[in-house]
C-alpha positions as a printed Julia matrix, in Angstrom:
419×3 Matrix{Float64}:
 20.99  -28.93  -53.9
 21.85  -29.58  -50.37
 20.24  -26.08  -48.77
 17.15  -26.72  -50.03
 16.92  -29.25  -46.85
 17.11  -26.25  -44.77
 15.88  -23.83  -46.02
 11.8   -26.4   -46.91
 11.78  -27.01  -43.15
  8.3   -24.96  -42.43
  7.77  -23.98  -39.37
  5.76  -25.62  -36.36
  2.08  -24.26  -35.01
  2.64  -26.08  -32.05
  4.39  -24.7   -29.1
  6.93  -27.52  -27.8
  8.54  -27.73  -31.41
  9.3   -23.45  -30.9
 11.33  -24.11  -27.95
 14.81  -23.8   -28.16
 16.59  -27.16  -27.45
 19.66  -26.69  -24.53
 22.1   -29.39  -25.54
 25.11  -29.27  -26.6
 26.25  -27.52  -29.38
 27.69  -29.46  -31.86
 28.83  -26.51  -34.34
 31.02  -24.26  -31.27
 32.93  -20.95  -33.21
 33.88  -20.25  -29.78
 35.56  -22.25  -26.42
 33.65  -20.25  -24.17
 30.57  -22.1   -23.39
 27.97  -21.7   -20.92
 26.19  -25.4   -20.65
 22.17  -25.24  -20.03
 20.62  -28.24  -20.04
 17.1   -29.47  -19.7
 15.19  -31.05  -16.74
 12.07  -32.35  -17.36
 11.21  -32.3   -13.56
 11.67  -28.41  -13.92
  8.24  -25.92  -13.87
  7.94  -22.82  -14.71
  6.29  -22.49  -11.07
  8.92  -24.43   -9.44
 12.05  -22.09  -11.1
 10.64  -18.91  -10.26
  9.61  -20.26   -6.0
 13.72  -21.92   -6.0
 14.86  -18.64   -8.03
 13.13  -16.45   -4.84
 14.44  -18.81   -2.2
 17.72  -17.98   -3.58
 17.25  -14.03   -4.86
 18.94  -11.0    -1.86
 15.74  -10.2    -1.5
 14.69  -13.22    0.34
 16.56  -11.28    3.59
 14.96   -8.51    3.87
 11.6   -10.21    3.35
 12.41  -12.29    6.59
 13.6    -8.97    9.06
  9.68   -7.75    7.84
  8.78  -10.83    8.89
 10.54  -10.31   12.15
  9.42   -6.64   12.91
  6.19   -7.56   12.57
  6.3   -10.82   15.38
  7.9    -7.88   17.05
  5.83   -5.1    16.72
  3.09   -7.63   17.71
  4.94   -8.69   20.76
  4.94   -5.15   22.29
  1.22   -4.61   21.34
  0.15   -8.1    23.33
  2.35   -6.28   26.62
  0.41   -5.56   29.5
  2.36   -1.67   30.15
  3.2     0.8    27.77
  6.85    0.3    28.02
 10.03   -0.63   30.2
  8.5    -0.58   33.81
 11.58    1.52   36.72
 12.95    0.16   40.23
 14.2     2.58   42.28
 16.09    2.62   45.57
 17.09    5.25   47.97
 19.04    5.95   51.32
 19.81    8.31   53.44
 21.33    8.24   56.86
 21.18   11.2    59.16
 24.53   12.44   59.61
 24.39   11.87   63.65
 24.05    7.91   62.8
 20.8     8.1    64.31
 18.14    8.32   61.82
 17.96    5.31   58.79
 15.57    6.33   55.8
 14.87    3.83   52.98
 12.56    4.64   50.1
 11.89    1.75   47.27
  9.26    1.64   45.13
  8.85    1.16   41.13
  7.21    3.01   38.16
  4.35    1.62   35.16
  3.52    3.42   32.43
  0.31    2.71   31.61
 -1.26    2.56   27.84
 -3.05    5.6    26.89
 -6.21    5.49   26.14
 -7.15    3.42   22.94
 -3.3     3.45   22.93
 -2.62   -0.42   23.19
 -5.53   -1.98   20.45
 -3.87    1.4    17.74
  0.1    -0.89   18.54
 -1.62   -4.23   18.23
 -3.23   -2.78   14.13
  0.7    -1.82   13.88
  1.81   -4.58   14.21
 -0.79   -6.87   12.09
 -0.65   -4.11    9.07
  2.81   -5.09    9.38
  2.52   -8.47    9.01
 -0.21   -7.93    6.61
  2.17   -5.74    4.53
  4.77   -8.63    4.88
  2.76  -10.99    3.57
  2.21   -8.53    0.66
  5.75   -7.51    0.16
  6.86  -11.06   -0.49
  4.19  -11.61   -3.17
  4.98   -8.2    -5.07
  9.1   -10.0    -4.73
  8.01  -13.17   -6.01
  6.27  -11.25   -8.9
  9.51   -9.07  -10.19
 11.3   -12.53   -9.82
  8.82  -14.04  -11.89
  9.22  -10.88  -14.87
 13.5   -11.56  -14.98
 12.36  -15.6   -14.9
 10.66  -15.2   -18.42
 12.85  -12.12  -19.96
 15.56  -14.63  -19.62
 13.87  -17.3   -20.76
 12.25  -16.13  -23.71
 16.27  -14.17  -24.18
 17.45  -17.66  -24.47
 14.5   -18.27  -26.74
 15.49  -16.07  -29.21
 19.1   -16.12  -29.45
 18.76  -19.74  -30.21
 16.19  -19.16  -32.77
 19.21  -16.79  -34.3
 21.97  -19.05  -33.18
 20.3   -22.59  -34.84
 19.51  -20.74  -37.74
 23.09  -18.62  -38.42
 24.18  -22.25  -37.75
 21.36  -23.24  -40.78
 22.2   -20.74  -43.12
 25.92  -21.78  -42.26
 25.71  -25.46  -43.31
 23.3   -24.48  -46.32
 26.64  -22.56  -47.86
 29.29  -24.72  -47.24
 27.22  -27.11  -49.23
 27.57  -24.82  -51.66
 30.46  -23.74  -51.86
 31.4   -27.73  -52.15
 29.29  -28.0   -55.11
 30.43  -24.87  -56.7
 34.18  -25.69  -56.43
 33.33  -29.54  -58.67
 32.05  -27.39  -61.01
 35.04  -24.76  -60.83
 36.99  -27.63  -61.31
 34.81  -28.77  -64.2
 34.8   -25.89  -65.7
 30.95  -24.91  -65.51
 31.8   -21.96  -63.64
 33.88  -19.2   -63.05
 36.62  -18.61  -60.25
 35.02  -15.52  -60.21
 31.8   -17.47  -58.7
 34.17  -20.1   -56.2
 35.09  -16.85  -54.48
 31.81  -15.05  -54.66
 30.3   -18.05  -51.9
 33.81  -18.6   -49.94
 33.11  -14.76  -49.61
 29.32  -15.35  -48.79
 29.54  -18.07  -46.34
 32.95  -16.88  -44.37
 30.0   -13.81  -43.58
 27.57  -16.48  -42.38
 30.22  -17.72  -40.28
 31.03  -14.01  -38.56
 27.16  -13.91  -38.15
 27.32  -18.15  -36.65
 29.71  -16.37  -34.02
 27.56  -13.21  -33.17
 24.82  -15.13  -32.94
 26.61  -17.74  -29.94
 28.03  -14.95  -28.19
 24.72  -13.11  -27.94
 23.36  -16.64  -26.57
 26.09  -17.19  -24.36
 25.06  -14.01  -23.05
 21.77  -14.83  -22.67
 22.9   -18.21  -20.2
 25.09  -16.47  -18.78
 22.03  -13.78  -17.55
 19.83  -16.59  -16.86
 22.3   -18.44  -14.65
 22.92  -15.15  -12.98
 19.13  -14.67  -11.77
 18.44  -18.35  -11.7
 22.22  -19.28   -9.61
 20.98  -22.42  -11.85
 21.79  -24.34  -15.46
 18.6   -26.2   -15.95
 15.44  -24.88  -17.71
 12.29  -26.61  -17.59
 10.85  -28.59  -20.76
  8.07  -26.5   -21.18
  7.3   -22.81  -19.63
  4.57  -21.72  -22.29
  2.24  -20.09  -20.23
 -1.75  -19.4   -20.83
 -2.9   -16.23  -21.82
 -5.27  -14.58  -19.03
 -6.39  -11.24  -21.11
 -7.54   -8.39  -18.59
 -9.43   -5.24  -20.36
 -7.6    -3.22  -17.44
 -5.63   -3.42  -14.06
 -7.55   -4.64  -10.94
 -6.57   -3.21   -7.3
 -5.36   -7.29   -6.66
 -2.78   -7.11   -8.87
  0.38   -7.34   -6.2
  2.85   -4.58   -6.21
 -0.94   -2.32   -5.8
 -1.88   -4.72   -3.38
  1.9    -4.24   -1.74
  1.64   -0.87   -1.48
 -1.58   -0.4    -0.21
 -0.59   -2.54    2.77
  2.49   -0.12    3.57
  0.09    2.86    3.11
 -3.07    0.85    5.68
  0.83    0.49    8.43
  1.45    4.3     7.96
 -1.89    5.39    8.87
 -2.04    2.55   11.56
  1.77    3.94   12.48
  0.45    7.66   12.9
 -2.92    6.68   14.82
 -0.88    4.98   17.43
  1.73    8.28   17.74
 -1.2    10.08   17.9
 -2.72    8.45   21.01
  1.22    8.37   21.79
  0.0    12.08   22.97
  3.26   14.47   24.89
  4.23   10.36   26.9
  2.71    8.33   28.41
  0.66    8.2    31.88
  2.99    6.33   35.25
  2.12    4.55   37.65
  3.97    5.29   40.54
  3.55    3.14   43.52
  6.66    3.63   46.72
  7.22    2.57   50.36
  9.36    4.02   53.06
 10.6     3.12   56.14
 12.02    4.86   59.3
 13.82    3.88   61.88
 16.0     5.57   63.98
 19.11    3.47   66.17
 20.5     3.67   70.07
 17.65    4.28   71.44
 16.87    7.54   70.14
 13.53    8.92   71.35
 13.18   12.06   69.01
 11.85    9.27   66.07
  9.29    7.3    65.0
 10.02    3.38   63.36
  7.62    4.18   60.84
  6.57    2.19   57.13
  4.17    3.74   54.69
  2.67    3.65   51.3
  2.62    6.11   48.96
  0.93    5.73   45.19
  0.98    7.72   42.56
 -0.27    8.84   38.76
  2.01   11.36   36.67
  0.09   12.46   32.97
  1.55   14.75   30.88
  0.08   16.84   29.21
  0.55   20.11   26.3
  3.8    19.3    24.16
  2.19   19.25   20.76
  4.91   21.37   20.31
  7.21   18.28   20.73
  4.58   15.08   19.02
  3.66   17.07   16.14
  7.19   16.47   14.42
  6.77   13.12   14.58
  3.3    13.08   13.24
  4.35   15.13   10.99
  7.49   13.09    9.67
  4.72   10.02    8.56
  1.79   12.33    7.26
  4.87   12.79    4.95
  6.14    9.53    4.21
  1.81    8.25    3.85
  1.9    11.12    1.26
  5.0    10.06   -0.74
  3.46    6.35   -0.46
  0.32    7.77   -1.89
  2.31    9.45   -4.35
  4.14    6.06   -5.86
  1.11    4.26   -6.09
 -0.46    7.27   -8.22
  2.79    6.71  -10.65
  2.68    3.12   -9.89
 -1.04    2.68  -11.2
  0.16    4.86  -14.09
  2.97    2.8   -15.07
  0.74   -0.4   -14.84
 -1.51    0.66  -17.07
  0.64    1.3   -19.31
  2.31   -1.49  -19.03
 -0.96   -3.11  -19.63
 -1.91   -0.88  -22.44
  2.01   -2.18  -24.27
  1.66   -5.88  -23.53
 -1.75   -5.95  -25.35
 -0.39   -4.1   -28.38
  2.55   -6.1   -29.4
  0.0    -9.35  -28.5
 -2.16   -7.89  -31.02
  0.9    -6.64  -33.22
  2.82  -10.14  -33.67
  0.01  -11.56  -34.51
 -0.32  -10.05  -37.21
  3.35   -9.85  -38.03
  3.46  -13.49  -37.44
  0.88  -14.4   -40.36
  2.62  -12.53  -42.56
  5.48  -13.51  -41.72
  3.95  -17.39  -42.41
  3.35  -16.13  -45.87
  5.92  -14.33  -46.75
  8.11  -17.39  -45.57
  5.78  -19.09  -48.29
  6.96  -16.85  -51.41
 10.58  -16.69  -50.84
 10.65  -20.23  -50.11
  9.04  -20.37  -53.13
 10.72  -18.09  -55.72
 13.68  -19.66  -53.96
 12.97  -23.06  -55.65
 12.42  -21.02  -58.89
 15.3   -19.52  -59.28
 17.83  -22.83  -58.15
 16.44  -24.06  -61.36
 16.45  -21.05  -63.23
 19.91  -20.94  -62.11
 20.59  -24.75  -62.83
 19.05  -23.85  -66.37
 21.67  -21.03  -66.83
 19.0   -18.41  -67.32
 20.3   -16.79  -63.52
 23.72  -16.1   -62.43
 25.36  -16.79  -59.17
 24.95  -13.7   -57.1
 20.99  -13.14  -58.22
 20.51  -16.61  -57.03
 23.1   -15.93  -53.6
 20.65  -12.52  -53.15
 17.38  -14.76  -52.6
 18.56  -17.33  -50.75
 19.71  -14.73  -48.04
 16.65  -12.65  -48.95
 14.93  -16.33  -48.31
 16.46  -16.79  -45.18
 16.02  -13.79  -43.56
 12.26  -14.53  -43.84
 12.48  -18.13  -42.49
 14.05  -16.52  -39.32
 11.98  -14.05  -39.23
  8.39  -16.49  -39.51
 10.87  -18.59  -36.24
 11.32  -15.33  -34.44
  7.62  -14.2   -34.37
  6.44  -17.64  -33.83
  8.2   -17.68  -29.83
  8.31  -14.16  -29.82
  3.96  -14.09  -29.82
  4.54  -17.0   -27.32
  7.5   -14.54  -24.56
  4.85  -11.54  -25.3
  1.76  -13.9   -23.74
  4.25  -14.12  -20.95
  4.86  -10.54  -20.93
  1.37   -9.86  -20.87
  0.54  -12.1   -18.29
  3.04  -10.42  -16.07
  2.25   -6.73  -16.89
 -1.65   -7.73  -15.32
  0.1    -9.14  -12.27
 -0.44  -13.41  -13.05
  2.37  -15.21  -12.25
  3.03  -19.24  -14.06
């Protein structure tokens, strides 16, 4: 029968053959289509970079870099803040005495404060870089999930297509035999019922494939996919401290520690250096006042005020402890994700072997059932039942092969490895 040509095809063991071909579908059930094309020049790392360049978080990452530059500029300043200039003019009521005062007030760095501010800037710059790396890993996870979701849905769609074709061929043959009087009309209706069900399955599979394609397009802002996105498994015994998400959070903690030290050195406020001149002039030859020039210098040192700056230190410390708690929770989550990814790999390896064996047994059983049916030893209902079981076994074997490759990518994602 024509169906044997489809059901007897064994799944290739090479990865390339397990990847879906995103060409224009020849059998479209619904007019709405989200076209996806294969770009041989596109690689998975390049795709992730292109996706990151269009990712909404890019603006936020750029603002982190700008903040780090602003903090660096502040730390390199010779003064601890904006200087102030003052000018005053005093005239005695009689108009015979004129006094002019001018001065400059400069805030000075407290002992060790400037170095602390430079450290804040350095930690902010490092944190910005690590946050960018962590964001890239998250984007890689979205891209990986979208690609492999399409791959699984394409396998299901292709299998539904194969099953529909096989039932169309079976219906054509059944109709001929009914016309010749070899089979009752009931058999034709039975096959026709199964065919309509297969059309429904194909329609739903096509819908899921379109949804997967749309999610991919929404994430990547592109309708192109790499021709090969297989990943080599990077097996780790445990989550390492250089995991990008941990590194990013650790850098935020170090920055917050630097901010806490800088705020502590600010203390009650900045020491201010004041420099001024005074000019005293008399008019109309008034002998009661001498024309004088004066120079003054002074230092204003704040003290006390612990009750006023302690809340600022406490607020930074609250943020620091919150980050410490987030790091502890993140490490637990990463350990759990690592365990689940490792377990999924082990399960799918076993399941793929079982699925391949089950597929071979099912295909052999189908051949025997077809011979039995042709010889009149079995009825059509039993044949359709065995054929359905065989098709499920073939689909399961195909899915397991793709899911094993998918789980390798998900494992790399869990341990923080980029393609």
